[in-house]
C-alpha positions in Angstrom: 23.9 -19.9 4.0 25.1 -17.0 2.1 22.8 -14.9 2.6 22.7 -15.8 6.4 25.9 -14.8 6.4 26.0 -10.8 5.2 22.8 -10.9 7.5 25.4 -11.4 10.0 27.4 -9.4 9.2 25.7 -6.3 8.9 23.8 -7.4 12.4 27.2 -6.4 13.7 28.6 -4.1 11.5 25.7 -1.7 12.3 23.7 -3.3 14.9 20.2 -4.2 15.3 18.6 -2.8 12.5 16.6 -2.9 9.1 19.3 -0.9 7.3 22.0 -3.2 9.2 20.3 -6.4 7.6 19.9 -4.6 4.6 23.2 -2.8 3.8 25.6 -5.8 2.4 23.2 -5.5 0.3 22.8 -2.1 -0.8 26.6 -2.4 -1.3 26.5 -5.6 -3.0 24.2 -3.8 -6.2 26.6 -0.8 -5.6 29.4 -2.8 -6.5 27.7 -4.1 -9.7 26.3 -1.5 -11.4 30.2 -0.3 -10.7 31.1 -3.2 -12.1 29.3 -2.9 -14.9 30.7 0.6 -15.9 34.2 -1.0 -15.1 33.8 -3.8 -17.9 32.0 -2.1 -20.4 34.9 0.6 -20.2 37.4 -2.1 -21.2 34.8 -3.4 -23.5 33.5 -0.7 -25.3 33.9 2.7 -24.2 33.4 5.7 -21.3 29.9 6.7 -23.0 28.6 2.6 -23.2 30.4 2.6 -19.8 28.4 5.8 -18.7 25.3 4.0 -19.8 26.3 0.9 -19.0 25.7 1.8 -15.4 23.1 4.4 -14.5 20.9 1.2 -16.6 22.4 -0.6 -14.6 20.8 1.2 -11.2 17.6 1.7 -13.0 16.2 -2.1 -14.1 14.6 -3.5 -11.9 16.3 -5.7 -11.4 19.3 -3.4 -10.4 16.5 -1.5 -8.1 15.0 -4.7 -6.5 18.3 -7.2 -5.9 20.3 -3.3 -3.8 17.1 -3.4 -1.3 16.0 -7.0 -0.6 18.5 -8.7 1.4 18.2 -11.8 -1.6 20.7 -13.9 -3.0 20.0 -12.6 -6.2 21.8 -9.6 -5.0 25.9 -11.8 -4.6 25.2 -14.4 -7.6 24.5 -10.4 -9.8 27.2 -9.2 -8.7 29.3 -12.5 -9.2 27.8 -13.2 -12.6 29.1 -9.5 -13.7 32.3 -10.3 -11.8 33.2 -13.0 -13.9 32.7 -11.5 -17.3 35.3 -8.9 -16.3 37.2 -11.9 -15.7 36.4 -13.2 -19.3 37.3 -9.9 -20.7 40.1 -8.7 -19.1 41.5 -12.5 -19.8 40.2 -12.0 -23.1 43.2 -8.4 -23.2 46.2 -10.0 -22.1 
């Protein structure tokens, strides 16, 4: 049901178009890449963070999750958010 809710959210915000259907998933894909960068910045440093953020966008799954309206987009975002939360808890 989460995918349908995201599609409904996009359609409600941007109208009835293909862009509106994919917009929440594109934003989730972008958020995933930014969160990968933030995680690596916390764990490794700025050079690794920049490389990791770019590589997150270049991987096939990184490209697919931003374009296709599939549940893997949100699952990938939640997985990276969980890893960030673990890294944050470890540092405290």
